[in-house]
N, C-alpha and C positions, 0 to 999 in steps of 0.2 A: 504494500500500500504506500502510495506517495505520502510524503511528510505533511502532517496537518499542523496548523497554527491555532492555538486557543488564546483568545483575547478576552479578558474579563475585567469587570470594574474593580475587583478586589479579591484577595485570596482569603475569603471568610473561613474561619476555623471550622465552622459547622459543615462546610462543603469539602473538607479534607478527604472524606471517604471516596467520593466520586472522582475528585481530582487525582488521587493516588491510583485509582483503578484505570483512569484514562492514561496516566503516565506508564502504567504497567502493560496495558493491553493494546494501546494505539501508538503508532509512531508520531508523537505529538510534542511540540514545543509550547511552553507556557509563558504568557505575558500578562501581568496583573497591574491594575491601578494601585496607587500607593496609599489611599485613605478611604475610609467609609465610616465617618463618625467615630464612635468608641468601640466598634465591633472588633473583637480579637482577631488577629491575623494568624493564619496557619504558618508553620515553620517551612520556609522554602526548601530547606535541606531534605524534606520528605519527598521532594520531586526531583528525580534525576535529570529531567529535561526542562527545569525552570531556566529561563533565559534572561529576563529583564523585568524590572519594575518600571511601569510607566507613570507619568505624572498626570493625575486627574486635576485639570485646571478649570475651576468654576468660572462660568461666563455670566449669564443672566438667569435669574430665577433657578429652575432645576437644571438648566442646560450646562453642559460641561464638555471639555475637549480632552482626549487622552493623547498627550504629547508622545510621539514616537509610534503611534498605532498605524497611521497611514503609510509610513515608510515601509512597514512590513509587507505591503503589497508588492514591493519590488524584490522581495526575497524569493527563494525557490520553493515556496509552499504552493501546493495545488488546491488545498482546501483550508477553509477557515471556519472555526466555530467561535462565534462572537456573541457576547451578551446582547440581547435584543432590546436595548433601551433607546428609544427614538430621541431621548434627551441628549444622548451622546452624539455630538455633531461630527466627530471624527469617524464614527461608524457609518454615517450617511456617505461621507466621501469614499470610504473604503468600499462600500456596496456599489457606488456609482462607478468607480474605477474598475472593479471586477467585471462589470458588464462589458468592458472592452478587452477582456482577456479570456483565457480558458480556465480561469480559477473559479472555484465554487465557494459560496459563503452560506453558512447555516447559522441562523439566529437562535439563541437559547433564550426563551422568553415566556412570560405569562400569557402573551398573546392578547386575547380579548377578554374584557371583564363583563360587558353587557350594559355598562352605564356611560359609554362613550357618546358625547354630543356630536353634532354634525361636523364641526371642524376637526375634532380629534379623530373621528372615523376616517376622514379623507387623508389626514396625515399618516395614520397608522396603515391604511391600505397601501399607500405609496411606499412607505417604509418596508413593510413586510413583503410586498410584491417584488422588491428589488433583490430579495434573497433567493437562494436556490432550494431552501427548505427551512422548516421551523421546528425546533424541539420545544414541545409544550409541556407544562406541568400537569395538565389535566384534560379530561374529555369534555368538560363543560366548555372550556375555551375553544376546543376543536369544533364542537357543535356550533357555537356562535360564529366561528370564522367560516365554516362551510355555508351557513346562511348568508354571510356577507359576500359570498362568491369566490372564496379562496379554493384553490385546487386541493382536494382532500389528499391526494397523493404526496403533497408537499408538507403535510401536517403530521408530525410524529410525536405521540404522547410518551414522555419518559418519566412522568411524575416527579417526585422530589425525594430527598433522603438526607439523613444526617450521617454521622460516622458509624455506620451500621455494624461493621465487623467488630469494632471495639465494644459497642453496646451489646452485641450478641454474647460476647464472652462474659460481660458483666451480668447479663440477664440469666445466664445459665447457673449462676451462683446465688441469685436472689431468693430470699425467703421472707415470710412475714416476720416482722420485728416489732418491738415496743417503742419505736422511735416517737410516735405521736402520743402514746399513753404516757411515756416518761416526760415528754415536754408539757403536754396540756393537763396531765394528771386526771384524765378521763378516758372513756372508751367511745366517745362520740364519733360519728362518721367524719371523715376529713376531706374537704374540698381543696384541691391544689390548683395553682396557676404557676407556670414557669415561663419566663420571658422578660422582656423589658417592661418596666412599669411606666408606660406612656399613656397619654390621653386617648389615643386611638383605640387602645385596648379596653377602655370603659370599665376599669377595674372597680370603680366606686359602686358599680352594680352588684359586685360580689359582696361588698359590705352591706348593701341594702338587702340583698338576698338573705344574708345571715340574720339580719334584723327581722325580716318578714317570717322566716322559719322559726325564730325564737318566739315570736308572737303567736305562732301556731303550736307552741310547746315542742318544737323539733329543734334540738340543739345540734350544731355542727361546729367543727373546727375549720379554720381556713389557714392555709400556708401559702405565702407569696414568695416564690423563689426568683430573685432578680432585683436589680436596681433601676432607678429611673426618676424622671422629673416629678412623677405623681406620688412618690413615696410619702412625703411629709403630709400632703393633702389627705392621703388615705389613712394615715395614722391619726390625723385630727378627726376625720369623719368617724373612725372607729371609736375614738374616745368620746366624741359627742353623743354617740348612740349607746354608750356603755358596753361596747363589745370588747371582751378581754380574750376570747379564744381565737386570736388571730396572731400568726407568727410571721413577722417580716424577716424572713430568713436571710435575705440579701443575695448578692451575686454568688454563684457557685460554679466553678469550672471542673470540680472533681466529679467525674462521671459515675464513680462508684457510689458516692453520696447521693447524687441526683437519682440514680437508679433506685436506691432504697427509699428516698422520699416519694417518688412517683409510684413505685410498686405497692407501697403501703397505704396510698391514698384511696379514697372511695371513688372519686371522680375528679376530672379536670374541668373547670368551667372557664370559658373565654368569651365574655360578653361582646367584645368587638370582633375584629377579624382574627381568625385563629392561627393561620400560618403554620410555621414549623413547630409551634407548641403542640399541635395535634400529633406530629411525628414523634416528638419526644415522649409524650404521654403514652401513646399506644405501643411504642416499641418495648415499654416496660409494663404493658398490660393494663393501663388505666383508661377507661372510657372518657370520651370528650363531649361536652355539651357546649354549643355555640349558637349564634344566630343564623336564621334561614334566609337572609338577604344576600343571595349568592353573587349578585352583581357587585357587591362591595366586599365580598369575602376574598381570602387568599385561596389558591387552588387546592390546598391541603384539606379543605373541607370534604373533598370527595372520599376521603378515607373513613368518614363517619357514616355508618349504616344504622339507621334509626332502630333503636331497640336492641341492637347487637353490639356495636362498638361506640355507641353514644346516642345523642339526640339533638334536635334543633328546637329553638324557641324563637319567638318573634323579637326582632331587633328593638332594643330600648323599651321593651315592655316588661316591667318588673313582675306583673301578674303572671305573664307567660313564662318568664325565667323561673319564678318560684314554683309554678305548677309543674313545669317540666322536670325541675330538680327534685321536687317532692315525689313525683311519680317514680323517678329512678330510685330514690331512697326507699320508698315504701313497697316497691315491687319485689324486693328481696331477691334480686337476680343472683344466680349462682356465680360467685366471684371468680371461681376457677374457669368457668365456661366463658365469662366475659374476657378474662385475661387471654385465653386461648384464641378467641375471635380477634382480639386486638393484635396479638402476635401474628396471626395468619394474614391479616390485611397488610401489615408492614412487610412480612417475609415474602409475600407474593408480588407486590407491586412497588412499595415505597422504600426501595433500597438500591444501592449502587450497582448491584449485580444485574438487576432488571434494566437500569438506565444504560449501562455499558453495552448490554446485549442489543438494545434498540439502536444506540449510536453507531455501533460497529456494523450492524446490518445496513443502516442507511449509507454510511461511508463506503461500504463494500459494493452496494448497489450502484452508487455513483461511479465507482472505479471501473465497473464493467460496462457502463453505458457510453 
């Protein structure tokens, strides 16, 4: 296979699994942007074919330019896998230049959300149609793009993943522990959220949920694993409502500890968009509850199968959130069966092995055409 070039906005630590597998299984060089807020960067030494860090230069609003990306078109690569962000203007130039060569560009993208306005739809149609194929995170986006007139043969669903191999080894050794009983000094069910404590996640609704359930004489514990701008507001809200069974665990990058926290929780609740939180919860066997406004969701919501690996409630509707959560708590679902269902969903689709299989098939098909 001719050498492939991967250009990404950043080497996110949580994408290490798929990046390492691409490094191992595909003849590919890596180029990453240099910054992405306070997201932890993976160790470049884990990639034998890492070549260079590119400068992400902010322009106006969300738009930016990756210095050094366009010049890669003049190297001897035949195929490019590029993050499909239309905000990155250097990607537009790279796509355009490739149209005058025999090089192929595949965009790795969320694709379509379903909430695009008229102008954004036009921009995204032009942008994606400049590519030779699109690697998508889910079937929801693929369906929307087919309705928009995109060629189905150019749409390839690869889902999403975390550092699956490492998590699998941890999962094999997990067992029920007294981590919550020891901390909260009770045996109440525990609701967990793991991720950045940001406004878009609407985590105040978890505190409100805890209050509503308490008014119904249903006591639960809440543990929030992560840091973020909303932390102090959430602490204040909890104090104002007299809620004490809430554990602001803070940021944690120790995957063994994360595994224990998630495995022993009753359910994960993510009132805003769920994103990779769903992957993290389900790989360790914990069901996920989130909102049903799919046009504003992240693609990982597709891992949730109602009544099996989680459930959906109406967005920003506290009564719906409470009813859905209460139903899950009172149905007394077999915890072992739920764990196995969550495991199966991740093990079948949402892992680097599945992703690399699709990517290799697409690149190989292009090689023979």
